[in-house]
N, CA, C and O atoms as CSV, one atom per row, in Angstrom:
chain,resi,resn,atom,element,x,y,z
A,1,ALA,N,N,46.059,7.429,74.964
A,1,ALA,CA,C,46.187,7.093,73.558
A,1,ALA,C,C,47.551,7.527,73.017
A,1,ALA,O,O,48.237,6.765,72.335
A,2,PHE,N,N,47.920,8.744,73.332
A,2,PHE,CA,C,49.146,9.271,72.733
A,2,PHE,C,C,50.404,8.665,73.340
A,2,PHE,O,O,51.477,8.759,72.745
A,3,HIS,N,N,50.296,8.056,74.493
A,3,HIS,CA,C,51.429,7.336,75.070
A,3,HIS,C,C,51.910,6.259,74.094
A,3,HIS,O,O,53.111,6.051,73.922
A,4,PHE,N,N,50.951,5.580,73.460
A,4,PHE,CA,C,51.299,4.475,72.565
A,4,PHE,C,C,51.811,4.945,71.211
A,4,PHE,O,O,52.263,4.134,70.403
A,5,ASP,N,N,51.744,6.247,70.958
A,5,ASP,CA,C,52.261,6.819,69.717
A,5,ASP,C,C,53.687,7.347,69.893
A,5,ASP,O,O,54.304,7.808,68.932
A,6,ARG,N,N,54.207,7.279,71.117
A,6,ARG,CA,C,55.581,7.736,71.359
A,6,ARG,C,C,56.561,6.875,70.574
A,6,ARG,O,O,56.287,5.706,70.301
A,7,ASP,N,N,57.708,7.454,70.210
A,7,ASP,CA,C,58.688,6.702,69.427
A,7,ASP,C,C,59.323,5.562,70.213
A,7,ASP,O,O,59.835,4.614,69.616
A,8,ASP,N,N,59.299,5.636,71.539
A,8,ASP,CA,C,59.876,4.556,72.341
A,8,ASP,C,C,58.830,3.531,72.782
A,8,ASP,O,O,59.152,2.599,73.519
A,9,VAL,N,N,57.582,3.695,72.338
A,9,VAL,CA,C,56.515,2.726,72.622
A,9,VAL,C,C,56.029,2.125,71.304
A,9,VAL,O,O,56.019,0.904,71.146
A,10,ALA,N,N,55.627,2.975,70.355
A,10,ALA,CA,C,55.323,2.597,68.965
A,10,ALA,C,C,54.343,1.431,68.829
A,10,ALA,O,O,54.615,0.456,68.129
A,11,LEU,N,N,53.215,1.544,69.500
A,11,LEU,CA,C,52.144,0.556,69.353
A,11,LEU,C,C,50.937,1.278,68.752
A,11,LEU,O,O,50.010,1.676,69.457
A,12,LYS,N,N,50.979,1.432,67.433
A,12,LYS,CA,C,50.003,2.263,66.719
A,12,LYS,C,C,48.571,1.752,66.853
A,12,LYS,O,O,47.632,2.547,66.852
A,13,GLY,N,N,48.394,0.459,66.966
A,13,GLY,CA,C,47.045,-0.084,67.115
A,13,GLY,C,C,46.401,0.346,68.422
A,13,GLY,O,O,45.213,0.665,68.458
A,14,PHE,N,N,47.179,0.356,69.492
A,14,PHE,CA,C,46.659,0.820,70.784
A,14,PHE,C,C,46.346,2.312,70.719
A,14,PHE,O,O,45.336,2.767,71.256
A,15,HIS,N,N,47.222,3.069,70.056
A,15,HIS,CA,C,46.985,4.500,69.866
A,15,HIS,C,C,45.640,4.709,69.162
A,15,HIS,O,O,44.808,5.489,69.625
A,16,LYS,N,N,45.437,4.020,68.057
A,16,LYS,CA,C,44.199,4.145,67.278
A,16,LYS,C,C,42.982,3.743,68.119
A,16,LYS,O,O,41.973,4.449,68.129
A,17,PHE,N,N,43.078,2.625,68.814
A,17,PHE,CA,C,41.962,2.130,69.617
A,17,PHE,C,C,41.558,3.135,70.695
A,17,PHE,O,O,40.376,3.440,70.850
A,18,PHE,N,N,42.535,3.647,71.436
A,18,PHE,CA,C,42.204,4.571,72.526
A,18,PHE,C,C,41.715,5.925,72.007
A,18,PHE,O,O,40.919,6.586,72.674
A,19,ILE,N,N,42.176,6.344,70.837
A,19,ILE,CA,C,41.629,7.562,70.217
A,19,ILE,C,C,40.152,7.340,69.897
A,19,ILE,O,O,39.316,8.198,70.180
A,20,GLU,N,N,39.833,6.192,69.307
A,20,GLU,CA,C,38.442,5.887,68.959
A,20,GLU,C,C,37.559,5.824,70.205
A,20,GLU,O,O,36.434,6.322,70.194
A,21,MET,N,N,38.061,5.220,71.266
A,21,MET,CA,C,37.280,5.134,72.506
A,21,MET,C,C,37.066,6.523,73.106
A,21,MET,O,O,35.984,6.832,73.605
A,22,SER,N,N,38.096,7.345,73.054
A,22,SER,CA,C,37.989,8.710,73.563
A,22,SER,C,C,36.948,9.501,72.771
A,22,SER,O,O,36.125,10.212,73.346
A,23,ASP,N,N,36.995,9.368,71.451
A,23,ASP,CA,C,36.030,10.070,70.598
A,23,ASP,C,C,34.601,9.621,70.894
A,23,ASP,O,O,33.677,10.435,70.893
A,24,GLU,N,N,34.423,8.329,71.145
A,24,GLU,CA,C,33.089,7.810,71.465
A,24,GLU,C,C,32.555,8.428,72.754
A,24,GLU,O,O,31.403,8.858,72.812
A,25,GLU,N,N,33.392,8.470,73.781
A,25,GLU,CA,C,32.953,9.032,75.062
A,25,GLU,C,C,32.728,10.538,74.956
A,25,GLU,O,O,31.811,11.077,75.575
A,26,LEU,N,N,33.561,11.209,74.177
A,26,LEU,CA,C,33.359,12.638,73.949
A,26,LEU,C,C,32.022,12.880,73.248
A,26,LEU,O,O,31.321,13.845,73.554
A,27,GLY,N,N,31.680,12.011,72.318
A,27,GLY,CA,C,30.387,12.104,71.641
A,27,GLY,C,C,29.230,11.966,72.610
A,27,GLY,O,O,28.242,12.694,72.514
A,28,HIS,N,N,29.350,11.026,73.548
A,28,HIS,CA,C,28.304,10.870,74.573
A,28,HIS,C,C,28.191,12.126,75.425
A,28,HIS,O,O,27.089,12.587,75.724
A,29,ALA,N,N,29.332,12.672,75.811
A,29,ALA,CA,C,29.321,13.885,76.641
A,29,ALA,C,C,28.658,15.038,75.894
A,29,ALA,O,O,27.852,15.773,76.465
A,30,ARG,N,N,28.996,15.191,74.631
A,30,ARG,CA,C,28.379,16.260,73.828
A,30,ARG,C,C,26.873,16.059,73.715
A,30,ARG,O,O,26.099,17.009,73.836
A,31,GLU,N,N,26.470,14.821,73.483
A,31,GLU,CA,C,25.042,14.516,73.365
A,31,GLU,C,C,24.299,14.872,74.648
A,31,GLU,O,O,23.209,15.441,74.603
A,32,LEU,N,N,24.890,14.536,75.786
A,32,LEU,CA,C,24.259,14.866,77.068
A,32,LEU,C,C,24.213,16.373,77.305
A,32,LEU,O,O,23.223,16.890,77.822
A,33,MET,N,N,25.284,17.080,76.927
A,33,MET,CA,C,25.299,18.534,77.116
A,33,MET,C,C,24.285,19.225,76.204
A,33,MET,O,O,23.605,20.160,76.627
A,34,GLU,N,N,24.184,18.771,74.962
A,34,GLU,CA,C,23.188,19.335,74.047
A,34,GLU,C,C,21.778,19.094,74.579
A,34,GLU,O,O,20.925,19.979,74.524
A,35,PHE,N,N,21.545,17.897,75.089
A,35,PHE,CA,C,20.242,17.557,75.654
A,35,PHE,C,C,19.938,18.449,76.859
A,35,PHE,O,O,18.825,18.953,77.006
A,36,GLN,N,N,20.929,18.631,77.704
A,36,GLN,CA,C,20.781,19.489,78.887
A,36,GLN,C,C,20.389,20.908,78.473
A,36,GLN,O,O,19.487,21.502,79.063
A,37,ASN,N,N,21.060,21.444,77.471
A,37,ASN,CA,C,20.748,22.791,76.988
A,37,ASN,C,C,19.351,22.873,76.384
A,37,ASN,O,O,18.634,23.845,76.621
A,38,LYS,N,N,18.954,21.867,75.607
A,38,LYS,CA,C,17.616,21.859,75.010
A,38,LYS,C,C,16.526,21.870,76.068
A,38,LYS,O,O,15.448,22.429,75.864
A,39,ARG,N,N,16.820,21.249,77.193
A,39,ARG,CA,C,15.832,21.142,78.261
A,39,ARG,C,C,15.876,22.332,79.215
A,39,ARG,O,O,15.134,22.364,80.197
A,40,GLY,N,N,16.734,23.306,78.939
A,40,GLY,CA,C,16.804,24.498,79.773
A,40,GLY,C,C,17.690,24.369,80.989
A,40,GLY,O,O,17.675,25.233,81.867
A,41,GLY,N,N,18.466,23.297,81.051
A,41,GLY,CA,C,19.365,23.092,82.183
A,41,GLY,C,C,20.660,23.858,82.018
A,41,GLY,O,O,20.891,24.509,80.999
A,42,ARG,N,N,21.483,23.773,83.013
A,42,ARG,CA,C,22.797,24.413,83.000
A,42,ARG,C,C,23.860,23.334,83.172
A,42,ARG,O,O,23.701,22.394,83.952
A,43,ILE,N,N,24.932,23.495,82.431
A,43,ILE,CA,C,26.019,22.524,82.476
A,43,ILE,C,C,27.035,22.977,83.514
A,43,ILE,O,O,27.489,24.121,83.494
A,44,VAL,N,N,27.383,22.080,84.410
A,44,VAL,CA,C,28.387,22.355,85.435
A,44,VAL,C,C,29.516,21.341,85.239
A,44,VAL,O,O,29.297,20.132,85.306
A,45,PHE,N,N,30.708,21.843,85.000
A,45,PHE,CA,C,31.862,20.974,84.796
A,45,PHE,C,C,32.581,20.726,86.115
A,45,PHE,O,O,32.631,21.593,86.987
A,46,SER,N,N,33.130,19.535,86.241
A,46,SER,CA,C,33.967,19.217,87.392
A,46,SER,C,C,35.149,18.395,86.898
A,46,SER,O,O,35.103,17.806,85.818
A,47,ALA,N,N,36.185,18.365,87.684
A,47,ALA,CA,C,37.395,17.633,87.306
A,47,ALA,C,C,37.125,16.136,87.299
A,47,ALA,O,O,36.390,15.615,88.139
A,48,THR,N,N,37.727,15.466,86.346
A,48,THR,CA,C,37.656,14.014,86.292
A,48,THR,C,C,38.987,13.482,86.807
A,48,THR,O,O,40.026,13.718,86.190
A,49,PRO,N,N,38.971,12.775,87.920
A,49,PRO,CA,C,40.244,12.285,88.464
A,49,PRO,C,C,40.831,11.173,87.598
A,49,PRO,O,O,40.105,10.440,86.925
A,50,ALA,N,N,42.128,11.065,87.627
A,50,ALA,CA,C,42.801,9.966,86.935
A,50,ALA,C,C,42.436,8.661,87.631
A,50,ALA,O,O,42.155,8.655,88.830
A,51,PRO,N,N,42.438,7.561,86.890
A,51,PRO,CA,C,42.163,6.269,87.527
A,51,PRO,C,C,43.132,6.011,88.682
A,51,PRO,O,O,44.303,6.385,88.609
A,52,THR,N,N,42.653,5.385,89.723
A,52,THR,CA,C,43.488,5.139,90.902
A,52,THR,C,C,44.683,4.241,90.574
A,52,THR,O,O,45.707,4.298,91.255
A,53,GLN,N,N,44.556,3.415,89.537
A,53,GLN,CA,C,45.659,2.524,89.166
A,53,GLN,C,C,46.778,3.255,88.432
A,53,GLN,O,O,47.881,2.723,88.310
A,54,TYR,N,N,46.513,4.471,87.939
A,54,TYR,CA,C,47.490,5.208,87.135
A,54,TYR,C,C,48.632,5.703,88.009
A,54,TYR,O,O,48.414,6.437,88.973
A,55,LYS,N,N,49.838,5.301,87.671
A,55,LYS,CA,C,51.029,5.678,88.440
A,55,LYS,C,C,52.005,6.500,87.610
A,55,LYS,O,O,53.175,6.611,87.976
A,56,GLY,N,N,51.558,7.073,86.517
A,56,GLY,CA,C,52.413,7.863,85.646
A,56,GLY,C,C,52.631,7.161,84.323
A,56,GLY,O,O,52.392,5.959,84.204
A,57,PRO,N,N,53.087,7.911,83.321
A,57,PRO,CA,C,53.207,7.347,81.971
A,57,PRO,C,C,54.191,6.189,81.864
A,57,PRO,O,O,54.003,5.297,81.037
A,58,GLU,N,N,55.218,6.188,82.672
A,58,GLU,CA,C,56.214,5.115,82.564
A,58,GLU,C,C,55.677,3.771,83.052
A,58,GLU,O,O,56.244,2.724,82.737
A,59,SER,N,N,54.595,3.798,83.812
A,59,SER,CA,C,54.029,2.544,84.312
A,59,SER,C,C,52.967,1.973,83.373
A,59,SER,O,O,52.449,0.883,83.616
A,60,LEU,N,N,52.636,2.702,82.300
A,60,LEU,CA,C,51.585,2.245,81.389
A,60,LEU,C,C,52.067,1.090,80.520
A,60,LEU,O,O,53.130,1.151,79.902
A,61,THR,N,N,51.268,0.056,80.491
A,61,THR,CA,C,51.479,-1.054,79.571
A,61,THR,C,C,50.171,-1.242,78.807
A,61,THR,O,O,49.137,-0.720,79.223
A,62,PRO,N,N,50.200,-1.968,77.715
A,62,PRO,CA,C,48.933,-2.237,77.040
A,62,PRO,C,C,47.908,-2.892,77.975
A,62,PRO,O,O,46.732,-2.528,77.961
A,63,LEU,N,N,48.352,-3.851,78.778
A,63,LEU,CA,C,47.428,-4.527,79.686
A,63,LEU,C,C,46.887,-3.579,80.748
A,63,LEU,O,O,45.678,-3.539,80.975
A,64,SER,N,N,47.757,-2.816,81.403
A,64,SER,CA,C,47.272,-1.913,82.455
A,64,SER,C,C,46.348,-0.849,81.873
A,64,SER,O,O,45.387,-0.438,82.524
A,65,SER,N,N,46.633,-0.404,80.657
A,65,SER,CA,C,45.776,0.591,80.009
A,65,SER,C,C,44.403,0.013,79.699
A,65,SER,O,O,43.386,0.679,79.896
A,66,MET,N,N,44.372,-1.216,79.219
A,66,MET,CA,C,43.082,-1.865,78.943
A,66,MET,C,C,42.312,-2.114,80.244
A,66,MET,O,O,41.091,-1.966,80.283
A,67,GLU,N,N,43.026,-2.492,81.303
A,67,GLU,CA,C,42.355,-2.705,82.592
A,67,GLU,C,C,41.763,-1.401,83.118
A,67,GLU,O,O,40.644,-1.387,83.630
A,68,MET,N,N,42.515,-0.302,82.994
A,68,MET,CA,C,41.984,1.002,83.420
A,68,MET,C,C,40.803,1.413,82.545
A,68,MET,O,O,39.813,1.951,83.041
A,69,GLY,N,N,40.913,1.156,81.246
A,69,GLY,CA,C,39.810,1.458,80.338
A,69,GLY,C,C,38.565,0.672,80.685
A,69,GLY,O,O,37.457,1.206,80.656
A,70,LEU,N,N,38.745,-0.599,81.014
A,70,LEU,CA,C,37.616,-1.442,81.416
A,70,LEU,C,C,36.946,-0.884,82.660
A,70,LEU,O,O,35.719,-0.807,82.726
A,71,GLN,N,N,37.743,-0.495,83.642
A,71,GLN,CA,C,37.175,0.058,84.873
A,71,GLN,C,C,36.449,1.372,84.602
A,71,GLN,O,O,35.390,1.630,85.175
A,72,MET,N,N,37.014,2.197,83.734
A,72,MET,CA,C,36.355,3.462,83.395
A,72,MET,C,C,35.025,3.215,82.694
A,72,MET,O,O,34.043,3.902,82.973
A,73,GLU,N,N,34.982,2.245,81.789
A,73,GLU,CA,C,33.728,1.914,81.102
A,73,GLU,C,C,32.679,1.432,82.105
A,73,GLU,O,O,31.502,1.774,81.992
A,74,LYS,N,N,33.108,0.642,83.081
A,74,LYS,CA,C,32.178,0.179,84.119
A,74,LYS,C,C,31.678,1.346,84.964
A,74,LYS,O,O,30.502,1.397,85.325
A,75,ASN,N,N,32.569,2.282,85.279
A,75,ASN,CA,C,32.167,3.464,86.059
A,75,ASN,C,C,31.180,4.326,85.281
A,75,ASN,O,O,30.209,4.828,85.847
A,76,ILE,N,N,31.425,4.497,83.992
A,76,ILE,CA,C,30.511,5.274,83.153
A,76,ILE,C,C,29.155,4.584,83.097
A,76,ILE,O,O,28.117,5.239,83.199
A,77,PHE,N,N,29.162,3.265,82.936
A,77,PHE,CA,C,27.903,2.515,82.921
A,77,PHE,C,C,27.125,2.750,84.213
A,77,PHE,O,O,25.923,3.011,84.185
A,78,ALA,N,N,27.823,2.654,85.342
A,78,ALA,CA,C,27.162,2.845,86.641
A,78,ALA,C,C,26.582,4.254,86.761
A,78,ALA,O,O,25.479,4.427,87.279
A,79,SER,N,N,27.314,5.255,86.290
A,79,SER,CA,C,26.825,6.639,86.349
A,79,SER,C,C,25.604,6.833,85.461
A,79,SER,O,O,24.619,7.443,85.877
A,80,LEU,N,N,25.669,6.314,84.237
A,80,LEU,CA,C,24.524,6.427,83.334
A,80,LEU,C,C,23.312,5.678,83.883
A,80,LEU,O,O,22.177,6.141,83.763
A,81,HIS,N,N,23.563,4.529,84.479
A,81,HIS,CA,C,22.470,3.740,85.058
A,81,HIS,C,C,21.798,4.496,86.203
A,81,HIS,O,O,20.575,4.476,86.338
A,82,LYS,N,N,22.598,5.153,87.012
A,82,LYS,CA,C,22.064,5.947,88.123
A,82,LYS,C,C,21.189,7.088,87.598
A,82,LYS,O,O,20.109,7.341,88.132
A,83,ILE,N,N,21.654,7.772,86.555
A,83,ILE,CA,C,20.865,8.848,85.950
A,83,ILE,C,C,19.584,8.271,85.349
A,83,ILE,O,O,18.515,8.869,85.467
A,84,HIS,N,N,19.695,7.115,84.710
A,84,HIS,CA,C,18.531,6.458,84.111
A,84,HIS,C,C,17.478,6.150,85.173
A,84,HIS,O,O,16.289,6.391,84.967
A,85,GLN,N,N,17.920,5.620,86.302
A,85,GLN,CA,C,16.981,5.308,87.389
A,85,GLN,C,C,16.276,6.570,87.874
A,85,GLN,O,O,15.067,6.559,88.108
A,86,LYS,N,N,17.024,7.648,88.023
A,86,LYS,CA,C,16.451,8.921,88.478
A,86,LYS,C,C,15.444,9.443,87.452
A,86,LYS,O,O,14.346,9.867,87.815
A,87,ALA,N,N,15.815,9.412,86.181
A,87,ALA,CA,C,14.911,9.877,85.122
A,87,ALA,C,C,13.654,9.017,85.072
A,87,ALA,O,O,12.550,9.532,84.891
A,88,ASN,N,N,13.820,7.724,85.232
A,88,ASN,CA,C,12.680,6.806,85.214
A,88,ASN,C,C,11.743,7.077,86.387
A,88,ASN,O,O,10.523,7.038,86.230
A,89,SER,N,N,12.306,7.350,87.552
A,89,SER,CA,C,11.473,7.617,88.733
A,89,SER,C,C,10.680,8.913,88.582
A,89,SER,O,O,9.659,9.103,89.243
A,90,HIS,N,N,11.153,9.804,87.707
A,90,HIS,CA,C,10.451,11.064,87.443
A,90,HIS,C,C,9.609,10.998,86.168
A,90,HIS,O,O,9.022,11.998,85.754
A,91,GLY,N,N,9.553,9.819,85.551
A,91,GLY,CA,C,8.740,9.647,84.350
A,91,GLY,C,C,9.273,10.359,83.119
A,91,GLY,O,O,8.507,10.683,82.212
A,92,ASP,N,N,10.573,10.606,83.074
A,92,ASP,CA,C,11.183,11.302,81.933
A,92,ASP,C,C,11.567,10.266,80.869
A,92,ASP,O,O,12.700,9.789,80.825
A,93,MET,N,N,10.607,9.939,80.029
A,93,MET,CA,C,10.811,8.883,79.046
A,93,MET,C,C,11.796,9.280,77.933
A,93,MET,O,O,12.478,8.418,77.379
A,94,VAL,N,N,11.871,10.547,77.613
A,94,VAL,CA,C,12.803,10.991,76.573
A,94,VAL,C,C,14.242,10.751,77.035
A,94,VAL,O,O,15.063,10.215,76.290
A,95,LEU,N,N,14.531,11.149,78.259
A,95,LEU,CA,C,15.878,10.947,78.792
A,95,LEU,C,C,16.174,9.466,78.986
A,95,LEU,O,O,17.267,9.009,78.652
A,96,THR,N,N,15.220,8.708,79.520
A,96,THR,CA,C,15.477,7.277,79.728
A,96,THR,C,C,15.759,6.581,78.402
A,96,THR,O,O,16.630,5.713,78.336
A,97,ASN,N,N,15.040,6.946,77.353
A,97,ASN,CA,C,15.269,6.339,76.042
A,97,ASN,C,C,16.674,6.652,75.532
A,97,ASN,O,O,17.371,5.764,75.042
A,98,MET,N,N,17.087,7.914,75.646
A,98,MET,CA,C,18.421,8.301,75.201
A,98,MET,C,C,19.492,7.544,75.998
A,98,MET,O,O,20.473,7.059,75.434
A,99,LEU,N,N,19.289,7.452,77.303
A,99,LEU,CA,C,20.269,6.770,78.149
A,99,LEU,C,C,20.322,5.276,77.863
A,99,LEU,O,O,21.389,4.669,77.951
A,100,GLU,N,N,19.187,4.675,77.521
A,100,GLU,CA,C,19.185,3.246,77.204
A,100,GLU,C,C,20.067,2.950,75.999
A,100,GLU,O,O,20.752,1.927,75.965
A,101,ASP,N,N,20.053,3.842,75.010
A,101,ASP,CA,C,20.945,3.660,73.859
A,101,ASP,C,C,22.408,3.740,74.292
A,101,ASP,O,O,23.237,2.948,73.844
A,102,MET,N,N,22.719,4.690,75.158
A,102,MET,CA,C,24.092,4.827,75.649
A,102,MET,C,C,24.495,3.623,76.494
A,102,MET,O,O,25.625,3.143,76.400
A,103,LEU,N,N,23.576,3.138,77.315
A,103,LEU,CA,C,23.879,1.980,78.159
A,103,LEU,C,C,24.178,0.749,77.308
A,103,LEU,O,O,25.065,-0.036,77.644
A,104,LYS,N,N,23.446,0.575,76.208
A,104,LYS,CA,C,23.714,-0.549,75.302
A,104,LYS,C,C,25.126,-0.442,74.730
A,104,LYS,O,O,25.839,-1.441,74.638
A,105,GLU,N,N,25.528,0.767,74.346
A,105,GLU,CA,C,26.885,0.966,73.833
A,105,GLU,C,C,27.920,0.662,74.908
A,105,GLU,O,O,28.971,0.091,74.616
A,106,GLN,N,N,27.628,1.042,76.152
A,106,GLN,CA,C,28.561,0.775,77.254
A,106,GLN,C,C,28.731,-0.723,77.460
A,106,GLN,O,O,29.842,-1.194,77.706
A,107,VAL,N,N,27.649,-1.470,77.363
A,107,VAL,CA,C,27.739,-2.928,77.517
A,107,VAL,C,C,28.673,-3.501,76.453
A,107,VAL,O,O,29.505,-4.358,76.750
A,108,SER,N,N,28.535,-3.030,75.223
A,108,SER,CA,C,29.418,-3.498,74.146
A,108,SER,C,C,30.872,-3.126,74.418
A,108,SER,O,O,31.777,-3.931,74.193
A,109,SER,N,N,31.093,-1.911,74.901
A,109,SER,CA,C,32.460,-1.472,75.198
A,109,SER,C,C,33.058,-2.262,76.351
A,109,SER,O,O,34.236,-2.616,76.314
A,110,ILE,N,N,32.260,-2.541,77.370
A,110,ILE,CA,C,32.744,-3.337,78.504
A,110,ILE,C,C,33.154,-4.723,78.027
A,110,ILE,O,O,34.190,-5.242,78.442
A,111,LYS,N,N,32.353,-5.323,77.163
A,111,LYS,CA,C,32.675,-6.642,76.615
A,111,LYS,C,C,33.968,-6.580,75.802
A,111,LYS,O,O,34.834,-7.445,75.933
A,112,GLU,N,N,34.091,-5.554,74.965
A,112,GLU,CA,C,35.284,-5.409,74.134
A,112,GLU,C,C,36.537,-5.256,74.994
A,112,GLU,O,O,37.531,-5.945,74.766
A,113,PHE,N,N,36.498,-4.361,75.980
A,113,PHE,CA,C,37.645,-4.186,76.871
A,113,PHE,C,C,37.947,-5.475,77.629
A,113,PHE,O,O,39.109,-5.860,77.763
A,114,GLY,N,N,36.916,-6.138,78.119
A,114,GLY,CA,C,37.113,-7.389,78.851
A,114,GLY,C,C,37.792,-8.445,78.001
A,114,GLY,O,O,38.698,-9.138,78.463
A,115,ASP,N,N,37.348,-8.566,76.751
A,115,ASP,CA,C,37.982,-9.515,75.833
A,115,ASP,C,C,39.447,-9.158,75.608
A,115,ASP,O,O,40.313,-10.033,75.592
A,116,TYR,N,N,39.716,-7.869,75.434
A,116,TYR,CA,C,41.090,-7.438,75.192
A,116,TYR,C,C,41.977,-7.695,76.406
A,116,TYR,O,O,43.126,-8.110,76.252
A,117,VAL,N,N,41.463,-7.455,77.603
A,117,VAL,CA,C,42.233,-7.742,78.818
A,117,VAL,C,C,42.575,-9.229,78.864
A,117,VAL,O,O,43.721,-9.599,79.116
A,118,THR,N,N,41.587,-10.070,78.624
A,118,THR,CA,C,41.810,-11.519,78.643
A,118,THR,C,C,42.868,-11.928,77.628
A,118,THR,O,O,43.772,-12.702,77.942
A,119,ASN,N,N,42.755,-11.410,76.419
A,119,ASN,CA,C,43.702,-11.801,75.372
A,119,ASN,C,C,45.093,-11.226,75.592
A,119,ASN,O,O,46.085,-11.866,75.244
A,120,LEU,N,N,45.183,-10.028,76.163
A,120,LEU,CA,C,46.508,-9.483,76.474
A,120,LEU,C,C,47.200,-10.312,77.553
A,120,LEU,O,O,48.417,-10.493,77.511
A,121,LYS,N,N,46.442,-10.809,78.505
A,121,LYS,CA,C,47.034,-11.697,79.516
A,121,LYS,C,C,47.529,-12.976,78.850
A,121,LYS,O,O,48.541,-13.548,79.257
A,122,ARG,N,N,46.824,-13.405,77.849
A,122,ARG,CA,C,47.156,-14.647,77.156
A,122,ARG,C,C,48.421,-14.500,76.304
A,122,ARG,O,O,49.255,-15.405,76.284
A,123,VAL,N,N,48.571,-13.368,75.599
A,123,VAL,CA,C,49.693,-13.234,74.658
A,123,VAL,C,C,50.988,-12.783,75.313
A,123,VAL,O,O,52.067,-13.003,74.762
A,124,GLY,N,N,50.902,-12.158,76.475
A,124,GLY,CA,C,52.103,-11.719,77.167
A,124,GLY,C,C,52.687,-10.441,76.590
A,124,GLY,O,O,52.111,-9.822,75.695
A,125,THR,N,N,53.845,-10.061,77.121
A,125,THR,CA,C,54.484,-8.809,76.710
A,125,THR,C,C,55.367,-9.046,75.487
A,125,THR,O,O,55.508,-10.172,75.011
A,126,GLY,N,N,55.945,-7.978,74.999
A,126,GLY,CA,C,56.881,-8.081,73.876
A,126,GLY,C,C,56.171,-8.323,72.557
A,126,GLY,O,O,55.312,-7.542,72.146
A,127,LEU,N,N,56.536,-9.407,71.902
A,127,LEU,CA,C,55.990,-9.716,70.584
A,127,LEU,C,C,54.472,-9.901,70.630
A,127,LEU,O,O,53.769,-9.530,69.691
A,128,GLY,N,N,53.975,-10.472,71.716
A,128,GLY,CA,C,52.526,-10.655,71.849
A,128,GLY,C,C,51.784,-9.328,71.818
A,128,GLY,O,O,50.765,-9.195,71.140
A,129,GLU,N,N,52.297,-8.347,72.554
A,129,GLU,CA,C,51.680,-7.016,72.556
A,129,GLU,C,C,51.776,-6.370,71.173
A,129,GLU,O,O,50.838,-5.719,70.712
A,130,TYR,N,N,52.914,-6.560,70.527
A,130,TYR,CA,C,53.096,-5.982,69.195
A,130,TYR,C,C,52.080,-6.573,68.215
A,130,TYR,O,O,51.439,-5.837,67.464
A,131,GLN,N,N,51.935,-7.889,68.225
A,131,GLN,CA,C,50.969,-8.541,67.325
A,131,GLN,C,C,49.546,-8.097,67.646
A,131,GLN,O,O,48.743,-7.866,66.741
A,132,PHE,N,N,49.239,-7.981,68.926
A,132,PHE,CA,C,47.918,-7.515,69.348
A,132,PHE,C,C,47.672,-6.112,68.800
A,132,PHE,O,O,46.592,-5.822,68.285
A,133,SER,N,N,48.664,-5.252,68.911
A,133,SER,CA,C,48.565,-3.887,68.400
A,133,SER,C,C,48.335,-3.885,66.892
A,133,SER,O,O,47.530,-3.107,66.381
A,134,GLN,N,N,49.042,-4.755,66.187
A,134,GLN,CA,C,48.861,-4.847,64.736
A,134,GLN,C,C,47.418,-5.221,64.395
A,134,GLN,O,O,46.848,-4.692,63.441
A,135,ASN,N,N,46.832,-6.125,65.168
A,135,ASN,CA,C,45.440,-6.525,64.932
A,135,ASN,C,C,44.471,-5.384,65.223
A,135,ASN,O,O,43.434,-5.272,64.568
A,136,LEU,N,N,44.796,-4.538,66.193
A,136,LEU,CA,C,43.929,-3.396,66.508
A,136,LEU,C,C,43.932,-2.361,65.388
A,136,LEU,O,O,42.959,-1.625,65.221
A,137,LYS,N,N,45.014,-2.302,64.623
A,137,LYS,CA,C,45.109,-1.311,63.541
A,137,LYS,C,C,44.153,-1.623,62.397
A,137,LYS,O,O,43.811,-0.732,61.619
A,138,LYS,N,N,43.720,-2.869,62.286
A,138,LYS,CA,C,42.868,-3.284,61.156
A,138,LYS,C,C,41.470,-2.740,61.293
A,138,LYS,O,O,40.623,-2.990,60.436
């Protein structure tokens, strides 16, 4: 997100969009951790690797960032789905219900990222990216 706020990039709409997406995922993580604590579980943190497509900040473009975001949303969906299947097999209806709400949000996010990837390919670099960014600010 903050890459797009740099003075030599200056695409404020992308900055805003990725901040919002980050906040949404952080909210999901908090919700899962709170649920884990309520159920008497223990939270174990592990490192989250950077996307395999990431080659450093200088290689980031609006399109590559949206493509990485799309892949991350798909990975999150797959992880939540796996947990949902496990909870369902154990008859944990409270957890499955909570996860179903998150999975619905993931489907919407995947669609949104997919649409943005398609449209960024359509508008091209330069002025097209700038106009796209302006639309994201709204």
